[in-house]
C-alpha positions, 0 to 999 in steps of 0.5 A, a space after each residue: 496513534 498520533 501525538 503532540 510534537 515534543 519540541 523539548 529539543 528545540 530549546 537546547 539545540 544550537 541556534 546556528 546549527 538549527 538555522 542552517 538545517 532550515 536553510 538547507 533545502 532552499 525552499 520558500 518556507 518562511 521560518 522566523 527566528 527560533 524564539 518567534 517561530 509559528 507566530 509566537 505560538 510556542 511562547 505560551 506553551 510548556 513543551 516539556 509538559 506531557 499534555 502538550 497543547 490542547 486542540 483548542 490551542 491548536 485551533 486558536 493558533 491556526 485561526 491566528 495564522 490564517 489571519 496573519 496570511 490573510 486567508 480563510 481558515 479551512 472549515 474541514 481542518 477546524 472540524 477535524 481538530 474539533 472532533 479530535 483529542 490530543 493528550 491521551 487520545 489521538 488525531 489520526 488523520 489530517 484529511 485535505 483531499 480536494 481542498 485548494 491549497 495555495 501558497 498562503 493556505 499552506 503557510 498558515 498550516 504551519 502551526 498545525 504541522 508544528 503542534 501535531 503528529 498525524 498517522 496520515 496526511 491526505 493531500 490527494 487532489 489538493 490542487 497544490 501550487 508550486 511554491 505552496 507544495 514546496 513549503 508544505 513538504 518542507 514543513 512536513 519534513 522539518 516537524 516530522 508531521 506524519 508517517 503516511 503521506 498521500 500526494 496523488 492527483 497533484 499534476 501541477 507540482 513542478 520541479 521545486 515541488 518534486 525536489 522538496 518531496 525527494 528531500 522529504 523522502 530521503 531525510 525523514 526518519 518518520 515517513 514510512 508510506 508514500 502514495 503518488 498515484 495518478 501522476 505522470 512519473 517521467 523525466 525529472 519527477 522519476 529521477 528525483 524520486 529514484 535518487 531519494 529512494 536510494 537511501 530512504 526509510 520508506 516501507 510502502 510505496 504506491 505508484 498506481 497509474 504513474 506511466 512507469 513503463 519503459 525508461 521511467 521504470 528502468 530509472 526506478 528499478 535501478 534505485 530499488 535494486 540498492 534499496 534496503 528499506 522498501 517492503 511494499 511496491 504497488 505498480 498497478 495500472 502502469 501499462 507494464 509490458 511483457 518485454 522490457 518492463 518484465 525484464 526490469 521487474 525480474 532484475 529487481 527481484 534478483 537483486 532486491 531481497 527486502 521487498 515483501 509485497 509486489 502489486 502488479 495488477 491491471 498491466 500487460 505482463 502476459 505469460 512472457 512477463 510472468 516467466 521473467 518474474 518467476 526467474 527473479 523469484 527463483 533467485 530470491 534469498 528471503 522471498 516475496 510474501 505477496 504477489 498480486 498479478 490480477 488482470 495481466 493477460 496471463 494464460 495456462 501457458 504462464 502456469 508452466 513457469 509458475 509451476 516450476 518455482 512454486 514448490 521452492 517459494 518458502 516465503 510466498 503467502 499471498 498469490 493472486 492470479 484473478 481475472 486471467 484466462 487460466 482455465 481448468 488446464 492452468 489449475 491442473 498445471 499448478 495443482 501438484 506444485 501447490 500441494 508441494 508448496 509450504 507457505 501459500 495462505 491466500 490464493 486468488 483465482 476470481 474470474 479465471 475461467 474455472 468450471 467444475 473440473 478446475 474446482 475438483 482439482 482445487 479440492 484435491 489441493 485443499 484436501 492435502 493442504 495444512 496451511 491454506 486459509 483463503 481461496 477466492 473463486 468468485 466469478 467462475 462457473 462452479 456448479 454442483 459438482 464443483 461445490 460437492 468436491 469442495 465440500 468433501 475436501 473441507 471435511 478433511 482440511 482444517 485450515 481454510 477459513 474463507 472460500 468465496 464462490 458465487 451461487 449458481 444462477 437460479 434459472 439453471 437449477 430445479 427445486 431439488 438442485 436448488 436445495 442441494 446447492 443450499 446444503 452444500 454452501 451451508 456445509 462449506 460455511 460450517 467447515 470454514 467457521 469451524 476452522 476459523 474458531 480452531 485457529 483462534 483457539 490455538 494461539 491462546 492455548 499455546 
């Protein structure tokens, strides 16, 4: 939900104190005196009125600001403001993805950032220049313009830009999610980010494809060990290895009890890395709720480490091991530990080299579980025997609402087997729908 900014406090705050606040970062934002801020835009608005500005006012002020800075208004911004509603409605997103934002274009945006709060500001691939990026980030901080910011794919941001971003992360009381993907987080960038994370209020951090292996990951983890706010950390596609990187992540889990979701897909943690993660998970006092390990070169050997801790993981709700070579043997290893676990709701096993044997083992787990809600078996060779076992298990199971399994290729079936497959799939769908309906009724009944 977005809102017009409530600036009633601006008129009562000590001017000297406020001017000092603006100068603190030393960036290139051109803040005029309080009574003239944003090209006189505030002069004509009653900031205490609950209706605040209309979007027509914001559009007009933005066009005047563009004229002042001698840049063309960005049509995408005008279109988004025209389609939005302010006062009793919402403008959920300021989407500037792919726009070229030079310094003057960023300065012209101040009236928009001053007047509106956005759930999401998307600056992905905005070709941000050094001065423009610094100014824009300073504005977003000063006006608390958003709760979710995406600065991914902006490789030209230099030292002062990252210093401004770090200040935003550290000081903002509003920003709760940051995406900084496809940017090389090395040297001063990761150092600036890590220092800010020591005291930030961020809850979600996406750092996909950020070259965080080795020293960079070490720097990040040292900060996150002390962080007590971050709940989700996404580190996909960072070439994380099974040695030093896995040890760092294991340490993170040992010392940080605030993280609830750890996304590590498309790395190279392998079985040795999973062992380190399991060691860290076993030391958790509160526990991670979501662990995503898709495509990490994990085999059945790694399941031995997971099997040891699964019964004791009381908080784990989502476990995704997709696109790893677990095989039927790996499923057999974790079958009983899964039965003993009392928390897993979603289990991802897509493309894990499972056949009917593995499906039968999972059917035994389903028959015992009273909690599991989703099981993903896409891209596995589960044929009629496996489907039959899963269907029989669902006659007993009352919790599973989604079972994803691919149809058997038609060329492998005769007419009778084709009909049998359709019948089994229909039965599985029926049981899942029945469970879903029951689960929807239970909250209202209670």
